[in-house]
KEFI-183780 format. One record per residue (C-alpha): x, y, z. Coordinates in nm, 2 decimals, padded with zeros to 4 digits. Layout:
<rs>
<r c1="X" c2="Y" c3="Z"/>
...
</rs>
This chain:
<rs>
<r c1="01.00" c2="-00.68" c3="-01.45"/>
<r c1="00.93" c2="-00.33" c3="-01.33"/>
<r c1="00.79" c2="-00.31" c3="-00.98"/>
<r c1="00.53" c2="-00.04" c3="-00.93"/>
<r c1="00.28" c2="00.05" c3="-00.67"/>
<r c1="-00.06" c2="00.21" c3="-00.70"/>
<r c1="-00.17" c2="00.46" c3="-00.44"/>
<r c1="-00.53" c2="00.53" c3="-00.38"/>
<r c1="-00.55" c2="00.84" c3="-00.16"/>
<r c1="-00.89" c2="00.89" c3="00.02"/>
<r c1="-00.96" c2="01.26" c3="00.00"/>
<r c1="-01.33" c2="01.30" c3="00.01"/>
<r c1="-01.49" c2="01.60" c3="00.19"/>
<r c1="-01.68" c2="01.52" c3="00.51"/>
<r c1="-02.02" c2="01.59" c3="00.35"/>
<r c1="-01.95" c2="01.31" c3="00.10"/>
<r c1="-01.93" c2="01.05" c3="00.37"/>
<r c1="-02.28" c2="00.90" c3="00.31"/>
<r c1="-02.30" c2="00.53" c3="00.27"/>
<r c1="-02.46" c2="00.55" c3="-00.07"/>
<r c1="-02.18" c2="00.78" c3="-00.20"/>
<r c1="-01.91" c2="00.57" c3="-00.04"/>
<r c1="-02.05" c2="00.25" c3="-00.19"/>
<r c1="-02.07" c2="00.41" c3="-00.53"/>
<r c1="-01.71" c2="00.52" c3="-00.54"/>
<r c1="-01.58" c2="00.21" c3="-00.37"/>
<r c1="-01.77" c2="-00.01" c3="-00.62"/>
<r c1="-01.59" c2="00.17" c3="-00.90"/>
<r c1="-01.24" c2="00.15" c3="-00.75"/>
<r c1="-01.24" c2="-00.20" c3="-00.61"/>
<r c1="-01.24" c2="-00.38" c3="-00.95"/>
<r c1="-00.95" c2="-00.16" c3="-01.06"/>
<r c1="-00.76" c2="-00.22" c3="-00.74"/>
<r c1="-00.74" c2="-00.59" c3="-00.81"/>
<r c1="-00.56" c2="-00.53" c3="-01.14"/>
<r c1="-00.47" c2="-00.89" c3="-01.23"/>
<r c1="-00.41" c2="-00.78" c3="-01.59"/>
<r c1="-00.13" c2="-00.55" c3="-01.48"/>
<r c1="00.17" c2="-00.76" c3="-01.39"/>
<r c1="00.39" c2="-00.45" c3="-01.37"/>
<r c1="00.18" c2="-00.30" c3="-01.09"/>
<r c1="00.24" c2="-00.56" c3="-00.83"/>
<r c1="00.14" c2="-00.37" c3="-00.51"/>
<r c1="-00.17" c2="-00.17" c3="-00.43"/>
<r c1="-00.15" c2="00.06" c3="-00.13"/>
<r c1="-00.46" c2="00.23" c3="-00.01"/>
<r c1="-00.39" c2="00.53" c3="00.22"/>
<r c1="-00.67" c2="00.59" c3="00.46"/>
<r c1="-00.73" c2="00.88" c3="00.70"/>
<r c1="-01.06" c2="01.03" c3="00.77"/>
<r c1="-01.31" c2="00.75" c3="00.87"/>
<r c1="-01.05" c2="00.49" c3="00.82"/>
<r c1="-01.24" c2="00.23" c3="01.02"/>
<r c1="-01.54" c2="00.27" c3="00.80"/>
<r c1="-01.34" c2="00.25" c3="00.48"/>
<r c1="-01.15" c2="-00.05" c3="00.60"/>
<r c1="-01.48" c2="-00.24" c3="00.65"/>
<r c1="-01.60" c2="-00.12" c3="00.30"/>
<r c1="-01.28" c2="-00.24" c3="00.14"/>
<r c1="-01.33" c2="-00.58" c3="00.30"/>
<r c1="-01.08" c2="-00.86" c3="00.28"/>
<r c1="-00.90" c2="-00.79" c3="-00.04"/>
<r c1="-00.53" c2="-00.82" c3="-00.14"/>
<r c1="-00.46" c2="-00.45" c3="-00.06"/>
<r c1="-00.20" c2="-00.29" c3="00.17"/>
<r c1="-00.41" c2="-00.06" c3="00.38"/>
<r c1="-00.20" c2="00.22" c3="00.52"/>
<r c1="-00.33" c2="00.44" c3="00.80"/>
<r c1="-00.23" c2="00.80" c3="00.77"/>
<r c1="-00.26" c2="00.94" c3="01.13"/>
<r c1="-00.16" c2="01.29" c3="01.01"/>
<r c1="-00.44" c2="01.30" c3="00.74"/>
<r c1="-00.57" c2="01.63" c3="00.88"/>
<r c1="-00.25" c2="01.80" c3="00.77"/>
<r c1="-00.33" c2="01.74" c3="00.40"/>
<r c1="-00.26" c2="01.53" c3="00.10"/>
<r c1="00.12" c2="01.56" c3="00.14"/>
<r c1="00.11" c2="01.34" c3="00.45"/>
<r c1="-00.08" c2="01.07" c3="00.25"/>
<r c1="00.18" c2="01.08" c3="-00.03"/>
<r c1="00.46" c2="01.05" c3="00.23"/>
<r c1="00.27" c2="00.76" c3="00.40"/>
<r c1="00.25" c2="00.57" c3="00.07"/>
<r c1="00.62" c2="00.63" c3="-00.03"/>
<r c1="00.74" c2="00.52" c3="00.32"/>
<r c1="00.56" c2="00.19" c3="00.28"/>
<r c1="00.72" c2="00.10" c3="-00.06"/>
<r c1="01.00" c2="-00.16" c3="-00.09"/>
<r c1="01.33" c2="-00.03" c3="-00.21"/>
<r c1="01.30" c2="-00.23" c3="-00.53"/>
<r c1="01.00" c2="-00.03" c3="-00.65"/>
<r c1="01.05" c2="00.17" c3="-00.98"/>
<r c1="00.76" c2="00.41" c3="-00.94"/>
<r c1="00.43" c2="00.50" c3="-00.79"/>
<r c1="00.09" c2="00.58" c3="-00.95"/>
<r c1="-00.09" c2="00.83" c3="-00.74"/>
<r c1="-00.47" c2="00.80" c3="-00.79"/>
<r c1="-00.72" c2="01.01" c3="-00.60"/>
<r c1="-01.02" c2="00.83" c3="-00.46"/>
<r c1="-01.25" c2="01.12" c3="-00.54"/>
<r c1="-01.20" c2="01.07" c3="-00.92"/>
<r c1="-01.44" c2="00.78" c3="-01.00"/>
<r c1="-01.43" c2="00.84" c3="-01.38"/>
<r c1="-01.07" c2="00.71" c3="-01.40"/>
<r c1="-01.06" c2="00.38" c3="-01.58"/>
<r c1="-00.83" c2="00.08" c3="-01.61"/>
<r c1="-00.73" c2="00.22" c3="-01.95"/>
<r c1="-00.59" c2="00.52" c3="-01.78"/>
<r c1="-00.38" c2="00.30" c3="-01.55"/>
<r c1="-00.27" c2="00.08" c3="-01.84"/>
<r c1="-00.16" c2="00.39" c3="-02.04"/>
<r c1="00.06" c2="00.51" c3="-01.76"/>
<r c1="00.23" c2="00.18" c3="-01.71"/>
<r c1="00.28" c2="00.13" c3="-02.09"/>
<r c1="00.44" c2="00.47" c3="-02.13"/>
<r c1="00.66" c2="00.45" c3="-01.82"/>
<r c1="01.03" c2="00.42" c3="-01.90"/>
<r c1="01.16" c2="00.44" c3="-01.54"/>
<r c1="01.31" c2="00.79" c3="-01.52"/>
<r c1="01.03" c2="01.04" c3="-01.61"/>
<r c1="00.69" c2="01.14" c3="-01.47"/>
<r c1="00.40" c2="01.01" c3="-01.68"/>
<r c1="00.09" c2="01.24" c3="-01.67"/>
<r c1="-00.24" c2="01.28" c3="-01.85"/>
<r c1="-00.34" c2="01.59" c3="-02.02"/>
<r c1="-00.68" c2="01.70" c3="-02.15"/>
<r c1="-00.62" c2="01.98" c3="-02.39"/>
<r c1="-00.36" c2="02.19" c3="-02.19"/>
<r c1="-00.46" c2="02.08" c3="-01.84"/>
<r c1="-00.27" c2="01.81" c3="-01.65"/>
<r c1="-00.49" c2="01.56" c3="-01.46"/>
<r c1="-00.47" c2="01.24" c3="-01.26"/>
<r c1="-00.36" c2="00.97" c3="-01.21"/>
<r c1="00.01" c2="01.04" c3="-01.23"/>
<r c1="00.30" c2="00.80" c3="-01.23"/>
<r c1="00.62" c2="00.92" c3="-01.05"/>
<r c1="00.95" c2="00.74" c3="-01.10"/>
<r c1="01.16" c2="00.65" c3="-00.80"/>
<r c1="01.40" c2="00.94" c3="-00.86"/>
<r c1="01.11" c2="01.17" c3="-00.77"/>
<r c1="01.04" c2="01.01" c3="-00.43"/>
<r c1="01.27" c2="01.25" c3="-00.23"/>
<r c1="01.09" c2="01.55" c3="-00.38"/>
<r c1="00.75" c2="01.40" c3="-00.31"/>
<r c1="00.86" c2="01.33" c3="00.05"/>
<r c1="00.94" c2="01.70" c3="00.09"/>
<r c1="00.58" c2="01.81" c3="00.03"/>
<r c1="00.39" c2="01.97" c3="00.32"/>
<r c1="00.03" c2="02.05" c3="00.40"/>
<r c1="-00.25" c2="02.02" c3="00.15"/>
<r c1="00.00" c2="02.07" c3="-00.14"/>
<r c1="00.01" c2="01.79" c3="-00.38"/>
<r c1="00.28" c2="01.74" c3="-00.64"/>
<r c1="00.16" c2="02.02" c3="-00.87"/>
<r c1="00.41" c2="02.26" c3="-00.72"/>
<r c1="00.69" c2="02.02" c3="-00.81"/>
<r c1="00.55" c2="01.95" c3="-01.16"/>
<r c1="00.52" c2="02.31" c3="-01.26"/>
<r c1="00.90" c2="02.34" c3="-01.29"/>
<r c1="00.94" c2="02.01" c3="-01.48"/>
<r c1="00.70" c2="02.05" c3="-01.77"/>
<r c1="00.96" c2="01.96" c3="-02.03"/>
<r c1="01.06" c2="01.64" c3="-01.87"/>
<r c1="00.70" c2="01.49" c3="-01.82"/>
<r c1="00.59" c2="01.21" c3="-02.05"/>
<r c1="00.27" c2="01.36" c3="-02.17"/>
<r c1="-00.03" c2="01.13" c3="-02.24"/>
<r c1="-00.32" c2="01.29" c3="-02.42"/>
<r c1="-00.66" c2="01.21" c3="-02.29"/>
<r c1="-00.96" c2="01.21" c3="-02.52"/>
<r c1="-01.20" c2="01.31" c3="-02.24"/>
<r c1="-01.19" c2="01.51" c3="-01.92"/>
<r c1="-01.23" c2="01.22" c3="-01.68"/>
<r c1="-00.87" c2="01.29" c3="-01.56"/>
<r c1="-00.99" c2="01.63" c3="-01.44"/>
<r c1="-01.32" c2="01.55" c3="-01.27"/>
<r c1="-01.34" c2="01.49" c3="-00.90"/>
<r c1="-01.62" c2="01.45" c3="-00.65"/>
<r c1="-01.65" c2="01.71" c3="-00.37"/>
<r c1="-02.02" c2="01.68" c3="-00.31"/>
<r c1="-02.28" c2="01.41" c3="-00.37"/>
<r c1="-02.42" c2="01.61" c3="-00.66"/>
<r c1="-02.09" c2="01.58" c3="-00.84"/>
<r c1="-02.16" c2="01.21" c3="-00.89"/>
<r c1="-02.46" c2="01.29" c3="-01.10"/>
<r c1="-02.27" c2="01.48" c3="-01.36"/>
<r c1="-02.15" c2="01.29" c3="-01.67"/>
</rs>
């Protein structure tokens, strides 16, 4: 069995921290975080930073590994490092999901896991644009750990286009994120 972990990185802007918005996004992600239909994804890590106490209460008593990134103000790279450092050595890969992308579905997660072969990044594309979530194999962990600041893995992926397992998406859900409350109203 392939052991994989799912990372949900909380990256919402401060203006988005209203209870109605938080509840809406959390109500979308929580059913996916339980993933009983995905035996290959056996761990769910949720990296919390800004307003971690509030988010911990919202997430409630679920079977999640809540990780507290005390360096969250330095950017997303610290959240990626926080998640990788928490993984057991037996893990084969990590799916990095961003909490500000509520249009991602269980079908997206399923597709990543089903296409994963253990040695190549699996990423979604809508037309020519790469989106999220992305599955990184263990052999990428050292590179991911070297990221700094608010730089995600895009800088690493730009040089590896030919080695990425491409998954075509029929819609742009993999590209849409939420930065303001108004963004939740778009379809």
